[in-house]
Structures are given as structure tokens and as C-alpha cells.
N, CA, C and O atoms as a GROMACS GRO file, in nm:
protein
  376
    1MET      N    1   5.015  19.713   9.391
    1MET     CA    2   5.060  19.570   9.425
    1MET      C    3   5.018  19.543   9.580
    1MET      O    4   4.964  19.437   9.613
    2GLU      N    5   5.044  19.646   9.673
    2GLU     CA    6   5.017  19.618   9.816
    2GLU      C    7   4.869  19.615   9.834
    2GLU      O    8   4.821  19.531   9.910
    3GLU      N    9   4.792  19.700   9.771
    3GLU     CA   10   4.643  19.685   9.758
    3GLU      C   11   4.586  19.549   9.736
    3GLU      O   12   4.497  19.506   9.810
    4LYS      N   13   4.638  19.476   9.630
    4LYS     CA   14   4.598  19.337   9.607
    4LYS      C   15   4.630  19.250   9.716
    4LYS      O   16   4.548  19.163   9.748
    5ARG      N   17   4.749  19.262   9.784
    5ARG     CA   18   4.777  19.170   9.901
    5ARG      C   19   4.692  19.208  10.022
    5ARG      O   20   4.679  19.123  10.109
    6MET      N   21   4.636  19.322  10.036
    6MET     CA   22   4.543  19.359  10.126
    6MET      C   23   4.405  19.298  10.107
    6MET      O   24   4.340  19.249  10.200
    7LEU      N   25   4.364  19.303   9.979
    7LEU     CA   26   4.243  19.252   9.933
    7LEU      C   27   4.223  19.098   9.973
    7LEU      O   28   4.116  19.052  10.012
    8GLN      N   29   4.332  19.030   9.960
    8GLN     CA   30   4.337  18.876   9.984
    8GLN      C   31   4.315  18.851  10.122
    8GLN      O   32   4.250  18.752  10.156
    9LYS      N   33   4.366  18.937  10.210
    9LYS     CA   34   4.365  18.914  10.361
    9LYS      C   35   4.221  18.935  10.422
    9LYS      O   36   4.194  18.885  10.531
   10VAL      N   37   4.131  19.007  10.355
   10VAL     CA   38   3.992  19.055  10.390
   10VAL      C   39   3.909  18.932  10.361
   10VAL      O   40   3.917  18.871  10.254
   11ASN      N   41   3.826  18.898  10.464
   11ASN     CA   42   3.723  18.787  10.448
   11ASN      C   43   3.607  18.851  10.389
   11ASN      O   44   3.543  18.926  10.462
   12HIS      N   45   3.568  18.833  10.262
   12HIS     CA   46   3.460  18.878  10.189
   12HIS      C   47   3.374  18.762  10.147
   12HIS      O   48   3.418  18.670  10.078
   13ASN      N   49   3.237  18.771  10.193
   13ASN     CA   50   3.143  18.668  10.165
   13ASN      C   51   3.018  18.730  10.117
   13ASN      O   52   2.976  18.838  10.159
   14VAL      N   53   2.960  18.657  10.028
   14VAL     CA   54   2.820  18.700   9.977
   14VAL      C   55   2.724  18.564   9.981
   14VAL      O   56   2.750  18.460   9.920
   15ILE      N   57   2.622  18.585  10.057
   15ILE     CA   58   2.532  18.466  10.086
   15ILE      C   59   2.399  18.509  10.035
   15ILE      O   60   2.339  18.604  10.084
   16LEU      N   61   2.355  18.439   9.936
   16LEU     CA   62   2.212  18.462   9.872
   16LEU      C   63   2.126  18.359   9.933
   16LEU      O   64   2.168  18.243   9.928
   17GLU      N   65   2.016  18.380   9.989
   17GLU     CA   66   1.928  18.288  10.052
   17GLU      C   67   1.786  18.285   9.977
   17GLU      O   68   1.703  18.366  10.016
   18GLY      N   69   1.754  18.201   9.878
   18GLY     CA   70   1.643  18.202   9.816
   18GLY      C   71   1.600  18.323   9.724
   18GLY      O   72   1.482  18.340   9.691
   19ARG      N   73   1.691  18.396   9.689
   19ARG     CA   74   1.681  18.516   9.606
   19ARG      C   75   1.598  18.622   9.669
   19ARG      O   76   1.545  18.714   9.606
   20LYS      N   77   1.588  18.604   9.811
   20LYS     CA   78   1.513  18.689   9.881
   20LYS      C   79   1.597  18.767   9.989
   20LYS      O   80   1.565  18.879  10.029
   21LYS      N   81   1.701  18.702  10.031
   21LYS     CA   82   1.800  18.774  10.135
   21LYS      C   83   1.932  18.763  10.090
   21LYS      O   84   1.974  18.657  10.044
   22LEU      N   85   2.006  18.869  10.097
   22LEU     CA   86   2.145  18.875  10.054
   22LEU      C   87   2.229  18.930  10.175
   22LEU      O   88   2.203  19.039  10.226
   23SER      N   89   2.326  18.852  10.217
   23SER     CA   90   2.403  18.891  10.319
   23SER      C   91   2.558  18.920  10.257
   23SER      O   92   2.613  18.837  10.186
   24VAL      N   93   2.612  19.034  10.290
   24VAL     CA   94   2.759  19.065  10.232
   24VAL      C   95   2.846  19.100  10.343
   24VAL      O   96   2.803  19.177  10.428
   25SER      N   97   2.971  19.051  10.354
   25SER     CA   98   3.061  19.115  10.459
   25SER      C   99   3.171  19.177  10.386
   25SER      O  100   3.185  19.160  10.264
   26ALA      N  101   3.255  19.254  10.461
   26ALA     CA  102   3.363  19.347  10.404
   26ALA      C  103   3.302  19.460  10.314
   26ALA      O  104   3.352  19.496  10.208
   27VAL      N  105   3.193  19.510  10.368
   27VAL     CA  106   3.137  19.630  10.291
   27VAL      C  107   3.210  19.755  10.345
   27VAL      O  108   3.216  19.774  10.466
   28GLU      N  109   3.268  19.844  10.256
   28GLU     CA  110   3.326  19.953  10.295
   28GLU      C  111   3.242  20.080  10.310
   28GLU      O  112   3.253  20.160  10.403
   29GLU      N  113   3.154  20.088  10.201
   29GLU     CA  114   3.061  20.200  10.194
   29GLU      C  115   2.932  20.161  10.086
   29GLU      O  116   2.934  20.078   9.995
   30VAL      N  117   2.834  20.238  10.125
   30VAL     CA  118   2.709  20.211  10.034
   30VAL      C  119   2.706  20.330   9.939
   30VAL      O  120   2.709  20.443   9.988
   31GLY      N  121   2.701  20.314   9.815
   31GLY     CA  122   2.676  20.414   9.702
   31GLY      C  123   2.530  20.443   9.700
   31GLY      O  124   2.465  20.468   9.802
   32ALA      N  125   2.483  20.438   9.580
   32ALA     CA  126   2.353  20.472   9.537
   32ALA      C  127   2.264  20.358   9.587
   32ALA      O  128   2.309  20.244   9.597
   33PHE      N  129   2.138  20.388   9.618
   33PHE     CA  130   2.036  20.278   9.638
   33PHE      C  131   1.909  20.331   9.631
   33PHE      O  132   1.878  20.444   9.670
   34ASP      N  133   1.826  20.241   9.575
   34ASP     CA  134   1.675  20.257   9.568
   34ASP      C  135   1.603  20.119   9.576
   34ASP      O  136   1.666  20.022   9.619
   35ASP      N  137   1.477  20.107   9.537
   35ASP     CA  138   1.414  20.000   9.548
   35ASP      C  139   1.451  19.897   9.437
   35ASP      O  140   1.411  19.781   9.447
   36SER      N  141   1.524  19.938   9.334
   36SER     CA  142   1.563  19.834   9.232
   36SER      C  143   1.695  19.808   9.218
   36SER      O  144   1.734  19.718   9.143
   37SER      N  145   1.789  19.894   9.297
   37SER     CA  146   1.917  19.877   9.286
   37SER      C  147   1.998  19.909   9.414
   37SER      O  148   1.959  20.002   9.484
   38VAL      N  149   2.111  19.838   9.449
   38VAL     CA  150   2.194  19.876   9.565
   38VAL      C  151   2.336  19.862   9.524
   38VAL      O  152   2.371  19.752   9.480
   39THR      N  153   2.417  19.954   9.533
   39THR     CA  154   2.555  19.959   9.504
   39THR      C  155   2.642  19.967   9.631
   39THR      O  156   2.644  20.068   9.702
   40LEU      N  157   2.710  19.864   9.656
   40LEU     CA  158   2.811  19.846   9.775
   40LEU      C  159   2.951  19.846   9.735
   40LEU      O  160   2.986  19.763   9.651
   41LYS      N  161   3.041  19.932   9.786
   41LYS     CA  162   3.188  19.927   9.771
   41LYS      C  163   3.220  19.822   9.876
   41LYS      O  164   3.195  19.834   9.996
   42THR      N  165   3.285  19.702   9.811
   42THR     CA  166   3.340  19.586   9.908
   42THR      C  167   3.495  19.598   9.896
   42THR      O  168   3.552  19.682   9.828
   43ALA      N  169   3.554  19.503   9.970
   43ALA     CA  170   3.697  19.483   9.965
   43ALA      C  171   3.731  19.417   9.834
   43ALA      O  172   3.848  19.426   9.798
   44MET      N  173   3.644  19.351   9.758
   44MET     CA  174   3.670  19.285   9.628
   44MET      C  175   3.618  19.358   9.524
   44MET      O  176   3.623  19.304   9.413
   45GLY      N  177   3.568  19.474   9.533
   45GLY     CA  178   3.519  19.558   9.412
   45GLY      C  179   3.368  19.620   9.439
   45GLY      O  180   3.307  19.597   9.544
   46THR      N  181   3.326  19.683   9.358
   46THR     CA  182   3.206  19.740   9.364
   46THR      C  183   3.088  19.631   9.327
   46THR      O  184   3.082  19.579   9.216
   47LEU      N  185   2.998  19.604   9.429
   47LEU     CA  186   2.897  19.518   9.402
   47LEU      C  187   2.758  19.574   9.378
   47LEU      O  188   2.710  19.649   9.462
   48THR      N  189   2.687  19.541   9.263
   48THR     CA  190   2.571  19.609   9.226
   48THR      C  191   2.444  19.509   9.238
   48THR      O  192   2.439  19.419   9.154
   49VAL      N  193   2.363  19.515   9.314
   49VAL     CA  194   2.259  19.427   9.332
   49VAL      C  195   2.128  19.487   9.272
   49VAL      O  196   2.088  19.599   9.303
   50ARG      N  197   2.063  19.405   9.184
   50ARG     CA  198   1.952  19.454   9.114
   50ARG      C  199   1.829  19.355   9.155
   50ARG      O  200   1.842  19.238   9.191
   51GLY      N  201   1.706  19.428   9.143
   51GLY     CA  202   1.605  19.353   9.176
   51GLY      C  203   1.475  19.439   9.190
   51GLY      O  204   1.462  19.541   9.122
   52ASN      N  205   1.383  19.399   9.276
   52ASN     CA  206   1.261  19.481   9.297
   52ASN      C  207   1.230  19.469   9.450
   52ASN      O  208   1.248  19.366   9.515
   53LYS      N  209   1.182  19.587   9.499
   53LYS     CA  210   1.141  19.601   9.633
   53LYS      C  211   1.260  19.581   9.715
   53LYS      O  212   1.250  19.518   9.820
   54LEU      N  213   1.376  19.633   9.675
   54LEU     CA  214   1.493  19.614   9.761
   54LEU      C  215   1.498  19.697   9.889
   54LEU      O  216   1.441  19.806   9.885
   55LYS      N  217   1.556  19.659   9.999
   55LYS     CA  218   1.575  19.741  10.115
   55LYS      C  219   1.690  19.684  10.190
   55LYS      O  220   1.706  19.563  10.200
   56ILE      N  221   1.773  19.772  10.245
   56ILE     CA  222   1.881  19.736  10.344
   56ILE      C  223   1.834  19.736  10.473
   56ILE      O  224   1.802  19.838  10.533
   57ASN      N  225   1.826  19.610  10.524
   57ASN     CA  226   1.781  19.587  10.660
   57ASN      C  227   1.878  19.610  10.764
   57ASN      O  228   1.840  19.651  10.874
   58LYS      N  229   2.020  19.583  10.735
   58LYS     CA  230   2.120  19.587  10.833
   58LYS      C  231   2.243  19.642  10.747
   58LYS      O  232   2.276  19.605  10.634
   59LEU      N  233   2.304  19.744  10.833
   59LEU     CA  234   2.432  19.793  10.765
   59LEU      C  235   2.520  19.824  10.893
   59LEU      O  236   2.485  19.909  10.975
   60SER      N  237   2.634  19.750  10.906
   60SER     CA  238   2.707  19.783  11.023
   60SER      C  239   2.844  19.836  10.971
   60SER      O  240   2.910  19.766  10.894
   61VAL      N  241   2.890  19.957  11.010
   61VAL     CA  242   3.005  20.021  10.966
   61VAL      C  243   3.125  19.964  11.040
   61VAL      O  244   3.238  19.959  10.990
   62GLU      N  245   3.096  19.921  11.159
   62GLU     CA  246   3.217  19.860  11.258
   62GLU      C  247   3.254  19.726  11.195
   62GLU      O  248   3.373  19.699  11.178
   63THR      N  249   3.157  19.640  11.159
   63THR     CA  250   3.192  19.510  11.115
   63THR      C  251   3.191  19.487  10.972
   63THR      O  252   3.235  19.382  10.925
   64GLY      N  253   3.137  19.592  10.891
   64GLY     CA  254   3.127  19.592  10.738
   64GLY      C  255   3.021  19.499  10.687
   64GLY      O  256   3.031  19.466  10.568
   65ASP      N  257   2.923  19.453  10.754
   65ASP     CA  258   2.820  19.361  10.724
   65ASP      C  259   2.691  19.440  10.689
   65ASP      O  260   2.649  19.534  10.756
   66ALA      N  261   2.632  19.391  10.578
   66ALA     CA  262   2.501  19.437  10.523
   66ALA      C  263   2.425  19.322  10.481
   66ALA      O  264   2.469  19.221  10.426
   67ASP      N  265   2.278  19.354  10.520
   67ASP     CA  266   2.174  19.255  10.476
   67ASP      C  267   2.076  19.322  10.387
   67ASP      O  268   2.026  19.428  10.425
   68ILE      N  269   2.042  19.270  10.270
   68ILE     CA  270   1.950  19.331  10.180
   68ILE      C  271   1.849  19.226  10.163
   68ILE      O  272   1.880  19.107  10.159
   69GLU      N  273   1.719  19.269  10.151
   69GLU     CA  274   1.598  19.183  10.133
   69GLU      C  275   1.522  19.248  10.023
   69GLU      O  276   1.528  19.368   9.997
   70GLY      N  277   1.445  19.156   9.956
   70GLY     CA  278   1.369  19.198   9.841
   70GLY      C  279   1.374  19.084   9.732
   70GLY      O  280   1.422  18.973   9.758
   71GLU      N  281   1.326  19.116   9.618
   71GLU     CA  282   1.336  19.021   9.496
   71GLU      C  283   1.461  19.044   9.425
   71GLU      O  284   1.467  19.142   9.350
   72ILE      N  285   1.574  18.960   9.440
   72ILE     CA  286   1.704  18.977   9.397
   72ILE      C  287   1.706  18.908   9.256
   72ILE      O  288   1.672  18.791   9.236
   73ASN      N  289   1.752  18.999   9.157
   73ASN     CA  290   1.760  18.945   9.020
   73ASN      C  291   1.906  18.912   8.972
   73ASN      O  292   1.932  18.819   8.895
   74SER      N  293   2.003  19.004   9.030
   74SER     CA  294   2.141  18.987   8.971
   74SER      C  295   2.224  19.046   9.079
   74SER      O  296   2.183  19.131   9.158
   75CYS      N  297   2.351  18.992   9.077
   75CYS     CA  298   2.456  19.044   9.170
   75CYS      C  299   2.574  19.072   9.063
   75CYS      O  300   2.605  18.978   8.989
   76THR      N  301   2.635  19.186   9.051
   76THR     CA  302   2.743  19.202   8.956
   76THR      C  303   2.872  19.279   9.021
   76THR      O  304   2.852  19.377   9.093
   77TYR      N  305   2.988  19.239   8.997
   77TYR     CA  306   3.089  19.308   9.037
   77TYR      C  307   3.164  19.390   8.942
   77TYR      O  308   3.179  19.346   8.828
   78LYS      N  309   3.209  19.494   8.972
   78LYS     CA  310   3.299  19.592   8.902
   78LYS      C  311   3.409  19.625   8.965
   78LYS      O  312   3.402  19.669   9.080
   79THR      N  313   3.524  19.610   8.903
   79THR     CA  314   3.659  19.642   8.970
   79THR      C  315   3.719  19.769   8.919
   79THR      O  316   3.673  19.812   8.813
   80GLU      N  317   3.809  19.833   8.972
   80GLU     CA  318   3.882  19.946   8.906
   80GLU      C  319   3.960  19.895   8.784
   80GLU      O  320   3.976  19.968   8.686
   81GLU      N  321   4.002  19.785   8.789
   81GLU     CA  322   4.098  19.729   8.687
   81GLU      C  323   4.000  19.725   8.558
   81GLU      O  324   4.043  19.762   8.449
   82ALA      N  325   3.873  19.681   8.573
   82ALA     CA  326   3.780  19.664   8.458
   82ALA      C  327   3.744  19.808   8.402
   82ALA      O  328   3.718  19.829   8.283
   83ASP      N  329   3.746  19.893   8.490
   83ASP     CA  330   3.694  20.043   8.449
   83ASP      C  331   3.812  20.091   8.362
   83ASP      O  332   3.787  20.155   8.260
   84SER      N  333   3.937  20.063   8.395
   84SER     CA  334   4.052  20.113   8.317
   84SER      C  335   4.069  20.056   8.180
   84SER      O  336   4.121  20.120   8.088
   85VAL      N  337   4.022  19.930   8.170
   85VAL     CA  338   4.030  19.862   8.041
   85VAL      C  339   3.924  19.916   7.956
   85VAL      O  340   3.944  19.954   7.840
   86LYS      N  341   3.808  19.919   8.018
   86LYS     CA  342   3.692  19.976   7.940
   86LYS      C  343   3.717  20.120   7.894
   86LYS      O  344   3.674  20.161   7.785
   87GLY      N  345   3.782  20.191   7.971
   87GLY     CA  346   3.800  20.339   7.940
   87GLY      C  347   3.890  20.337   7.813
   87GLY      O  348   3.858  20.412   7.720
   88ILE      N  349   3.998  20.257   7.801
   88ILE     CA  350   4.086  20.256   7.693
   88ILE      C  351   4.009  20.214   7.558
   88ILE      O  352   4.031  20.275   7.453
   89PHE      N  353   3.921  20.112   7.565
   89PHE     CA  354   3.849  20.064   7.464
   89PHE      C  355   3.734  20.157   7.430
   89PHE      O  356   3.704  20.182   7.313
   90GLY      N  357   3.672  20.206   7.530
   90GLY     CA  358   3.566  20.308   7.497
   90GLY      C  359   3.619  20.416   7.420
   90GLY      O  360   3.554  20.454   7.323
   91LYS      N  361   3.733  20.475   7.452
   91LYS     CA  362   3.793  20.595   7.371
   91LYS      C  363   3.811  20.549   7.239
   91LYS      O  364   3.763  20.620   7.151
   92LEU      N  365   3.879  20.431   7.201
   92LEU     CA  366   3.914  20.377   7.077
   92LEU      C  367   3.773  20.360   6.979
   92LEU      O  368   3.768  20.397   6.862
   93PHE      N  369   3.674  20.302   7.045
   93PHE     CA  370   3.560  20.259   6.956
   93PHE      C  371   3.430  20.355   6.983
   93PHE      O  372   3.315  20.313   6.970
   94LYS      N  373   3.460  20.479   7.020
   94LYS     CA  374   3.371  20.587   7.036
   94LYS      C  375   3.293  20.639   6.897
   94LYS      O  376   3.214  20.733   6.903
   0.00000   0.00000   0.00000
């Protein structure tokens, strides 16, 4: 419960400019990344960016800001809550 209150206080923004540049704030860590996918753990869940020729131009640990450039095709969030629901149904329908 306290974690949800903390998430609401963090200012998290995602700004996409012409499908070429993505600016993300409140980034806590970078997961896997290559030229077709970048995974960022943010204050609002895990953000996966997919596309072509992706590169991280800026990553600031102090401010939590990240800039990604390339051909951006999709941005998808995944939360821990969604993982637990998927886990239950995944076990039932295996």
C-alpha cells in the first residue's frame, strides 16, 4: 500500500517526438537493451521500447532521465501486479 502512495508522488513522464526521440523521466534502472529493444524500470512499472536502430543517448542516474533515439515502433508498460495475475492464469491454462 505504501509503495502505491510513493509511486503517485514521483513525477513520471514519457515524451515521444515524431517516433524518433523518446524522453523518459523517473527511470530507476536500465534492463536489457540492444538496437531493437530497450527495457527501463520506471516508477510506474517496466517500460519496454521496441523499434529499429535504437540507442540510449542520455541516461542520468541522479535525475532518472533517459533519452532514446531511433525508429520507435511501440512502448509497453508491464507492472508487477500484471505479472502476478498472468502467473495465476498461466498456471491454470498451461
